[in-house]
N, C-alpha and C positions, 0 to 999 in steps of 0.2 A: 090356552096355556097347557103344555104337556105336564104330566105328573112329575117327570124328572126335573123340569125347569122349576116347578113349584117347590120341590124339595130343596133345590139349590138356593133359591131366593130365601126360603124360610131359614135355612141353616147359615146362610151368609149373615143374616140378621143376628142369629145366635152368637156367631163369632164376634161380631162387632160389639155385642152387648157384654162380651167378656165372660161368656159362660161355656167356652169351648173345652175346658179341662174337665171332661166328664169321666168318672170312673165307671167301669162296666160291671164290676162284681163277678166277672167271668174268669175262668181259668180253663181255656178250651183250645185244643189243637184238633183241627179237622183234616181228614185225609180224603182225597178224591179216590173213591174205590174203583173207578174205571181205569185211571192211569196208574194208581198206586202212589202218586206224589202227595206231599204235604200241600194242602190247599190254602189254609188260612190259620193264623193264630190269634185268638181273642183273649188277651190278658187284661189285668185289672186296669192299668193306666195307659195302655196303647195296644194297637193291633199290628200284625204283620201280614201283608198281602202283596203278592208279586214282588218279593224281595225289597219291600219298602215299609216304612213306618207310617201308621195312620193314627189319628186321634179320634176320640168318640164325639160325635155331634149329638147323638141321641141313643139312648138305650131303653128299650121296652122289653117286655116279655116276648121272646121269640122274634124280636126285630132289633137290629142295630143299624145305625147310620154312621159311616166313617167319613172323615174329612182330611184332606191334605192339599195344601197349596190351591185352595179354591175348588178342588174337586170333591165329589161325594160318591160314596158307594153305599147302596142300600142292601143290607144283609138280612135275609129271612131264615130263621133256624127252624127246621121241621124235623120230624122223626125220620132218621136215615137219609136226610136230604138237606141241602143248603142251597138257597137261591141268592145269587149275587147279581144285582142289576138286571133281574128278570131271567137270568140263565140258571137253570137247575142242574145241580151236581148231586150224584149219589155219594153220600159221605158217611164216614164213621169216625168215632172219637178215638184219637191216638192215646193209648194207655201203656204201650210197651216202651222198653228202654231205647230201642232203635226203631227206625221206620220198618214196618214189617216187610216181608218179601213182596216183590211186585207181582201183579196178577198174570202178567204175560212175559214171554221172553223178548228181549230187545237185541236184535242182531245188528244194530248200527255199528259200523266200523269207525275206527279213529280216522280223522282227516289226515291226509298225507301230503298236502300242499303247503307251501310257505306263503304267508301273507305278503302283500305288496308293501305294507308299511307297518311300523311299530305303533302300538296304541297303549291303552291302559285298561285295567279292570278295577273294580271296587270290591274290596273285602268289607263286609258289614257283619259285625258280631254283636249279638245281644245275649245277655246272661241273666238268668234268674238266680240270684244269689243274695245271701244275707250280708255278705262282706262289702265294705265300702271301698276298699282299695285293692284292685286286682289288675295285674299287668300281663301283657301278652307280647311275644316276639313273633313277627311274621317275616318270612324270608323266601326269596325266589331267585333262581339263577337266570341271568339275562342271556337270551339266545345269542346275541351278537358277539359277546366276549366271554360268556360263561361265568362272569363275576357275580357274586351273590349280593343282592340288595336286601337290606334288613330294615325293618320298621319296628319301633318300640311304642306300645300304646297302653294307656290306662283307661279303664272304663269310666264313664261319666256317672252322674248321680242316678241315672236310670239304667245303669248296667250295660252301656253301649259304647261302641267306637266304630269309626270308619277309617279305612286306609286305601289309598290309591297307589298302584304299583304298575310299572311298565311291563308289557308283554307283547309277544308277536307269535300268534298261533297258540295251540293248546300247550299248556305247561302245568306241571305239578309243583305246587308251592308247599311250604311247610308252615305250621303255626303251632305254638306251644305256650302254655301258661308259665309265667315267670315263677321261679322258686321263691323269690323274695316277697312276692305279692300273690300268693297262690289261692286257687279255689280249694274247696274241700276235697275235690277229686281232681288230681292233676290231669290236665288235658294236653295231648300231643297228637297231631294228626297230619296227614298229607292230603291235599285237596287239589283237584284239577280246575283250571281256570282258562279263560280265553279272552282275547281282546274284545272290549266293549261289554263284557259280562259283569253282572253284579252277583257276587257269591255271598250268600247269606248263611251264617252259622248261628243257630240258636242252641244255647247250652242251658240245661236245667241243672244247677249245681246243688239242688236240694234233694236229689234222688238218693235212695238207699243202696243203689247198685252202681258202683263206680265204673268208668270206662275201662275197657281192656281187662275186665275181671275174667278170671279163668272159670268162674262158675257160670252155668247156663243162664241166659237172660230169662228172668221170671215174668211170666204173663201177669199183668196187673200191677207191676212195679211202675213207679213214676218215670217219665221219659228223661233221657239224658241229653241227647242233642238231635237236631233236625237240620236239613240242608235245603236251600233254595238256589235257583240259578240254572244256567244252561246245562251244567254237568251235575245237577242235583242227584240224579239216579246213581251215577258212578260214585259220587262222593258219599252218599248214604250207604251204598254197598261196601265201600272201602272202610268207612268208619265202623260199620256194624258187622263186618265179616271177621271170620277167624283167620287173621292175617299175620301169622307168626312163623315164618321159615326159621328153623332153629339151627343155624350154622355157627360153628365155633371157629374163629380165626386165631391161629397161634403161629408164632415164629420159631417155636421149639421143635417142630416136626420137619422131617425131610420132605422133599417133593413127593416121593412115593407114598409116604405115610399120610401126607395131606390129601393126596388123590383118593386113597382108600377111605379116609374119614369123610371126605366130601361126597363121595359116591354113595356111601351108606346114608348120609343125611339127605341126599337128593332123592333116594328111593323112599325114605320116610315121608318127605314132603309130597312126593307124587301120590303116595297112598292117601295122605291127608287131602290132597286136591280132589282125588276121585271120590272120597267120602263126602267132601263139602259139596261137590257138584251133584252128587246123588241126593243129598238132603235138600239142596236148594237148586232145583233144575232151572229156575227162571233167572238165575244170575245173568247179568248182561254180558254181551260179547266183550265190551270194553273192559269190564272188571276181570273176566277170565284171561284175556290176553295180558293185561297188566300184571295179574297175579303170577302167571306162568313166567313172564319176563323177569319179574323181580326175583323169583326163586333161582332162575338161571344166573342172574347177576351175582347173587350171593354165593352160588356154587363156584363161580369163576374167580371171584375176588382174591382169595388167598393164593391161588396158583399164579395169577397174573402179578400179584405183589411180589412173590418169590422170584419171578422172571425178571422183574424190573430192578429188584435189589437182591442179587444173588449173594449167598454166603461165601466166605473165603474158600477158594478152591473149586467152586461150582462153575459150570460152563453155561452161559446164558443160552446158547444155541440148543443145547441138550434140554435145558429146562423148558424152553419154548416149544420144542418138538413134543415133549410129553404133555404139555398143556394143550397144544393143538389137537393131539389125539383124543383128549377128553371133550374139548369144546366144539370142534368142527362138526361132529355129528349132530350137535344141537342147533347148528346154524345161528350161533349166538349173536353174530354181528347184525343180522337182519331181524326186524320185528315189525309188526303192524303198528306197534305203539310208537308215536312220534318221539324224536330224540329228547326233547325237553320234558317228556313224561316218563322216560326210562330211568327209573330211580337207580343210581349207581353205575349206569352204563358209561357215562362220560369219564368217570374215574377209571373204570376197567379198560376202556379203549385207550385212555391216556397212558396207562401202564404198558399196554400192548405196543403202542406206537413208540414209546420210549425204549422198550426192549429192542424192537426192530431197528430203531435208529442207532442204538448202541452197537448192535451187531454189524450194521452196514457202514457205520461212520468211519471216516478217515481221521488220522491224527490232526489236531489243530496246528496251525503255523506257530512255531515257537516265537515268543514275544520279542526276543532280541533280533531274530531274522526279520520279523515284521517291521520293527522300528527302523532298522538300517535300510530296508527296502523303501519305506516311505521317504526317508531322508535322501536316499540316492535319487528317487524320482522327483525330488523337489516339492513334494506335497506338504511337508512340514519342516520346521526348523528345529535343530537340536544344537545346544551350545556345547562347548568343548567338554565340560564336566559331565553332561548327559551322555555324550558319545562315549566317554571313558567308562561310565557305569554300564552302558549297554554292552560294550566289548568285554569288560571284566566278567559280566554275567555269562556272555557267550563262551569265554574261556573256561569258566567254572563248569558250565554244562558240558563242554567238550572233554574236560578232564573227568567227567562223571563224578563231580563232587557229591557228597551225601545229600539226602533229601532235606535234612535240617539246614545245611549251608545254602542250598538252592532256595529253599523257602524264605530264609532270612534275607538273602540278597534280593529275591523277588519283591518282598514286602517293603524293604527299606529303599531300594534303588530303582526298581522297575515300575512298581505301581504308581508312584508320583508322576513318572513320565507318561505312563498310559492314561493317567487321569487328566492330563491337559486337554482342554475342550476339543480341539480339532483332532488330536490323536485319539481321544476316547471315541469320537464319532467313527473314525476309520477302523479302530479296533473292534467296536461293536458291529460295524458293517461286515468286517471280515468273518466274524462268528455267525452273523445272520445269514450271510451268503453261502455258508457251508451247511448250517443246520436246517434252515427253513425249507430249501428245496428238497432236502432229504426227507423231512417229515411229510411234505406234500407228495413225494413219490411213494412213500409208504401208504398214505391214505388212498392214493389212486390204485394201489395194488390190492386193497382189501375188498371183501365181499359186502360192501355197504350199498344201501339204496342211494339214489342220486341226491335226494334232499339232505339226508344225514351227512353224506360226504361233503356237500357244499357248505353246510354249517360248520362242520369240524375244520375244514380248510380255512374258513373265515376266522374261527377262533384261534387257529395257529398263527395267522397273520396279525391278528389283534394282540395276541400275547407277545409277539415280537415288537410291536409298536408301543403298547401301553407300558408306562413306567420308565420309558427311556427319557434321557435328558437331551435328546437330539432327534432329528427327523429320521424316517426310515430310509434304508438303503434304496437308491433308485432301481437297482436290479431286483430287489425284493418286491417293490411296488409294481414293477413291470410284470413280474411273475404273478402277482395277485390279480392283475387285470387280465392275464391269460387264463387263470384257473377259475376265477369266480364269475359266474354269469348272472346271478340274481341281482337286480338293480339295488335293492335295499342293502344287501351285504357288501357290495363293492363300494357303495356310497358311505357306509359306516367306516370302512377301512380308510378311504380318502379323508373323511372328516376327522378321524382320530389323528392322522398324520398332520392335517392342517392345523388342528388345535395345538399340537406341539410346535409347529412352525410359528404360529401367531404368538404363542407364549414366549418363545425364544427371542423373537423380535422385541417384544415388550420388555423382557428381562434385560436385553442388551441396552435398551434405552435407559433403564433404571440403574444398570451396572451392579446393583447389589440388592439383596433381599432386605427390605426395610420392614421390620416387624411393627405392628400396631402397638403403640405405647402411649399411655396416658398417666396422669398423676397417680402415684401409688402402685403402679403396675410392677410386678416382680422383675420384668425385663430391665427396668431402670435401676433396680437394686443389685442386679447380678454382678458377680466378680468377673472381670475381663480375663481372657486366657493369658495375657501377658503377666498379670498379677499372680498367676499360678506357677509360672516357670520357677524351677529351683526346688519345688516341694516334691520330694520323691516318695514319701510314705503315703500309701493309698488311703488310710484312714484320715490322716491329717489333711490330705488333698480334698477328700470328699466333704469333710466337716467345714473346710474353708469355703467350699462352693455353696453349701446349704445354709451357712450362717445367716445370710440376709433374709431367710425365709421363715424365721420363727413366727409361729401363729398360723402357718399354712401346712396342710398335709401335702407331701411331695410324692408324686407318682413318677418313678424313675424307669426309663426305657433305654435299654442297650440295644442298638440296631446297626445296620449298615445297608447301603444301597445295593450291595452285592447279594443280600440275603432275601430270598423269595418269601419265606414266612414272615420276615420283618415287614416287608412291603405290604403283604396281605393284611397284617394286623393294623398297620398305620392307616389303611383305608377306612378303618372303623373309628379312628380317633375323632374326626369332626362331629360325628353323632354322639360319641361319649362326652365331648366337651359341652354339647347342648344339654345333656342330662345333668351335668355338673354345674351349670350356670348358676351364679350367685353364691357358690360355695368357695371358701378360702382354699383353693387347690392350685398347686404349681405342677406343670408338666416339665420334667427335667430329662433332656435327651442327651445321651452320649453316643456319638457315631463312631463305629469301629472301622478302621482300615479303609477309609473312603476318601478319595480326592475332594478337596474343598469345593471346587466348582460344581462337581456332580452333586455333592451334598446340598449346597445352597439351592441349586435348581430344583432338586427333588422336594425340598422343604416347601418352596414357593408353589411348585406345580401341584402339590397335594394339600395345600392350605393348612400346613402344620405350624404356621406362624400365628401368634396371637399374644395378647397382653400377658397371659399367664403361662407362656411356653418359653423355656430357656434352653438353648441349644449349644452344645460343645462338640468341637472336633479337635481333641487335644493331640499333642505330639504322642507318638507311639508309646514312649516309656511312661508318660503320665497316664494315658488311657489304660495301659496294661496294669499299672499300680492300682488304679481304682477298681478295675475288673477283678483283680486278685482279692482285694479287700471285700468286695461285694459278692465274692464266690460265684462269678459268672462262668458257667460251664458250657453255655450254648447261646445261640441267638435265634429269636429275640429273647431277652431276659427282663423281668419286671420286678421291682421292689417298691415298698412303701416306707415313707418316713413320717412319723406323727408330727403334730404341731409343735412339740417341744424339741424336735430335732433327733428323736430316737429312731434308729433304723429297726424296722420290724423284722422279726425272724421269718425265714421262708420266703418263697416267691409270692408275688402279688398276682391277682387274676389278670388275664390278658384283655386287651380292648375288644376282642371278638366275643367276650362275655361281659358286656358293659354293665348289666345289672349287678353282677358280682363285684365289679370294680366300685360301683356307686355304693353298694352295701358295705364294702370294706372301708371306704372313706367315711361314710356316715358313722360307722362304728367308732372310728378314730376321733371323729369330731363330736361324738356323743349326741348326734342329732336324732 
């Protein structure tokens, strides 16, 4: 019988006997001095090795046996060395706030290929803290559509939590400690991950030296955090490095003043980079390229923002020319760092593409011309009243009626016609077939590497498909198959369109959105829109609507399907509802300037119906009266009403900050 088999049999017996929860009495983190990596953590009630948790089966002087899922690891602790299952490592005890500098330079480049399929990674966080209730927010942008995926987690009784998130290729994710359930030292960081990886983050919250302190890290101070996983070195360098490019973004400066300011700060950052590299010559190539790329991104941001949103009287072409003069010598569009690791680049390139599209775009077809052409071609039917309204609008536009008159006629007469399901599809197709090819042409003209260009083109097509209440234009789909070569990306586009097609078929069978309602649900108590007709005072109207919900806190959301920020926030609502489960809360939605069919489809498509969700799409004059009373100045807009029916002053937190929403509601409920 081998020695290892004997140990396994012996400690299997120990586990069966119920004596597996052994305390070590240790508080020890060991570093592999050859590689510079964190090797093992031996804490009082569990150990960390190879990004996993282990229990203690046996603890003796200078010897520990770990167990997990029937496996065992024998650890021998020697002076300046550690032996794990017979393999000897030269080690030292970690006593600094961050993992010390690595002993050798790592010249490994970032991978530049795109994986054949999407997978997931595991984020594993363990915290040494005296606090019982600590919350974290983890977020990552999806490669296929650029949308952010957010997970909210609370530590368990041992200070730990695990999260699985989708990923394809290397990506930088974010993680931060929630303000409402905070550590002693607020933690916020960016970490690189990859498909199939387990990223482990160990945080020591009992340290006397907080993260991101401006004071030098003191030797001998207790550790703050350590990393494990495939990108452990890069993540350790990123968290422990002096990473603070100090750019100031302001909309009060002219483009010339912005350029002068940004160039000064870029020179300051370059001096700091040179100093950092001189002091820490073994920083990895991945860290150095990421650091340089991030500084360039922050340098570019305010200029590109001004190009995309020019002030009155400014010429976009001139603004872009000045910006190109600053950015082109930096080759800012190309980088060794993969797209999903380039912090801020997607925003910057989005502004650049939007500016180029604005400069090159042609005027959209006027809605009256479009509607009459559809009618003439026999694609849609218009009744006599609708034809009259379209021709009246055409006459008003030909007479160059004022903007106010045109806007009023467009809202009251044209939007309801454009909102009819088949017409809405053709109208969106008309816009897509003008805008999407233009954006693709812009992308094809830029100095991007092939992989980055392919991903950005995919995100362009996905943006056109996502959130629609109808399938994609056949011409746009045909263009996607011409432009996208990677099987994973074109498959994602086809699947997104098929999901909409399947949904619409199901929706047509059901004919209407049926909300889930049960005994005592607010939906059953809500006032019908017919019962509200004739009430013209905004306050009286709102109080009539909320009257059945005494005893509930009401979260009010003003939105519209035409509003991009509204749709982005609504994507966060299902997770917010999970966090509020069991609380007496009503979600009250007022939809602005949206055709009924489009609204109903969007609600169902995005899972916004539930037993505690009440939706209204009121006639324009009623909606306007409520918005005036509620002081709605933009969309989306959020308010809170307490359980007694009292409207709370000021805006409510947005669904994109769910912990703040939960905290505000708990305060009103006195929980």
